[in-house]
C-alpha positions, 0 to 999 in steps of 0.5 A: 030693584035686581037686574035681570039678564034672559038668554034664551036658547034651543038646546041640542046637546050638553055644550049648547051653551049661554054668552052673556057680555062681560059683566060686574058681577053683583048682588042683585044681578041675576042670569035667567038662562032659559032652555026653550027646547024643554022650557026650563029657565035657570036663576043665577047669580051673576057671582056663581055664572061670573066665578063658575063661568068662563071667559070668551074673547070674540070678534073685538067683544069680551063674553062669561060663558056656562055650558048648559051640562054645568048649568044643569048641575045647579038644581037649586036656581031651576024652575020655582027654585030660580023665582024664590031666588029671585025674591029673596033677593027682592026682600033684600033690604039693601036692594031697596031704593031710597026713593021707595024706603022713603015712602015705606 
């Protein structure tokens, strides 16, 4: 079981940001930041997004956000490298649900 939250934005400048409602970072939770403008995406482990992102409180909601300029620095999470990261997480025995483990 791997949880994924996808955020898509039209990026018009480096200060554009991806915001995610406040969350608890976990090993099996990933945030996919999709840049609609150039159709590139970054598969970011929630732990990294949480640590490197900024906290924001807006209209009684709590968020973590990262600017596109920050995310773009993570080349190892971009496109196919990001998909490989998800595949690796899916193979991790800690992420296999008990009901599946019993049938293996």
